[in-house]
C-alpha atoms as one frame of an Amber mdcrd trajectory, in Angstrom:
protein
  49.606  45.761-182.244  50.697  42.399-183.565  49.287  43.326-186.976  51.236
  46.569-186.914  54.444  44.802-186.054  54.138  42.578-189.126  53.503  45.724
-191.202  56.668  47.272-189.805  58.637  44.102-190.575  57.278  44.023-194.121
  58.618  47.570-194.803  61.860  46.972-192.919  64.660  48.167-195.210  66.989
  45.386-194.033  65.125  42.061-193.622  68.074  40.536-191.747  67.424  42.983
-188.895  63.967  41.721-187.960  64.970  40.501-184.531  66.760  43.787-183.791
  63.784  45.793-184.915  61.421  43.734-182.720  63.751  44.295-179.787  63.857
  48.091-180.392  60.028  48.210-180.881  59.335  46.273-177.688  61.887  48.320
-175.714  60.825  51.792-176.851  57.143  51.664-177.780  56.021  52.802-174.333
  58.487  55.733-174.394  57.327  56.878-177.805  53.625  56.498-176.827  53.957
  58.369-173.548  55.958  61.180-175.176  53.226  61.591-177.782  50.433  61.321
-175.203  51.918  64.159-173.150  51.690  66.384-176.177  48.499  65.147-177.750
  46.452  64.484-174.600  44.558  61.805-176.482  45.321  58.059-176.478  44.146
  57.452-180.066  46.241  60.317-181.424  49.230  59.162-179.353  48.796  55.687
-181.007  48.813  57.382-184.415  52.082  59.073-183.563  53.511  55.752-182.352
  52.578  54.095-185.615  54.050  56.887-187.711  57.320  56.897-185.732  57.872
  53.142-185.966  56.853  53.027-189.593  59.530  55.679-190.292  62.025  53.792
-188.112  61.329  50.490-190.025  61.811  52.209-193.408  65.164  53.692-192.241
  66.306  51.046-189.767  69.671  50.404-191.378  70.538  54.114-191.160  69.657
  54.503-187.477  72.469  54.026-185.005  71.387  51.545-182.385  74.609  50.950
-180.478  74.015  53.548-177.833  70.672  53.021-176.168  70.601  56.519-174.716
  71.084  58.126-178.144  68.445  55.843-179.645  65.984  56.752-176.879  66.658
  60.449-177.423  66.186  60.039-181.173  62.893  58.275-180.734  61.680  60.909
-178.267  62.630  63.586-180.759  60.802  61.758-183.573  57.760  61.353-181.355
  57.651  65.015-180.403  58.165  66.122-183.944  55.352  63.936-185.259  53.002
  64.921-182.461  53.560  68.665-183.022  53.159  68.210-186.752  49.908  66.353
-186.182  48.610  69.129-183.877  49.638  71.811-186.409  47.849  69.964-189.166
  44.711  69.492-187.107  44.731  73.178-186.146  45.070  74.215-189.842  42.215
  71.877-190.779  40.011  73.443-188.098  40.824  76.938-189.338  39.949  75.913
-192.915  36.500  74.902-191.743  35.704  78.478-190.497  33.735  80.210-193.246
  35.133  83.505-194.541  31.728  84.945-195.388  28.450  84.886-193.476  26.612
  81.659-194.150  23.090  83.078-194.129  22.255  81.636-190.724  19.670  83.853
-189.062  21.055  86.134-186.382  19.143  86.149-183.030  17.285  89.351-182.322
  19.309  90.128-179.263  22.585  89.839-181.184  21.621  92.304-183.923  22.084
  96.027-183.250  19.393  98.146-184.840  19.932 101.507-186.456  18.034 103.151
-183.593  20.441 101.588-181.054  23.488 102.726-183.044  22.146 106.318-183.103
  21.395 106.133-179.433  24.966 104.797-178.666  26.485 107.529-180.877  24.548
 110.202-178.981  25.574 108.758-175.621  29.240 108.728-176.652  28.981 112.377
-177.788  27.674 113.277-174.321  30.692 111.742-172.594  32.866 114.032-170.541
  35.737 115.619-172.459  38.348 113.641-170.421  37.298 110.510-172.331  37.656
 112.264-175.691  41.165 111.498-177.045  40.997 114.284-179.644  40.139 117.096
-177.292  37.460 118.289-179.649  33.677 117.917-179.898  34.082 115.080-182.414
  33.966 111.499-181.265  37.286 109.902-180.494  38.556 107.198-182.819  38.065
 104.560-180.207  34.404 105.380-179.805  33.897 105.496-183.538  35.429 102.046
-183.813  33.107 100.769-181.106  30.071 102.009-182.953  31.164 100.624-186.297
  32.051  97.297-184.681  28.461  97.019-183.473  27.074  97.468-186.972
């Protein structure tokens, strides 16, 4: 963390505030970390959030009101939550992008494939169901049953 502190000090927008920034960092780093950890559930990701929050704080240190410690703590908690949720959202979007839209050609296990004979057999069994299960009230298969058969294809 000492290396990160020197990074924060290097990007500090007001170099005359180094001691104040170090004080803020040492006072609130645990609060920011634990807030992020509660959301992320992972210590490494919580550290990433901590780094992003204090990098932002360093870049904008002269604009942040530090007189009231309760307001500063609330502000840092808000920043930590926001960064953590943004990071979770981004990770979720990345995971969704990895899911292929089209079949990838991977062989399907025999027990997962439904043969044409099985579909015909299922269709016949559905047709033999009691009328009370038929939503249309006719001899035709109900829409729900048709969907089930098509889903299996």
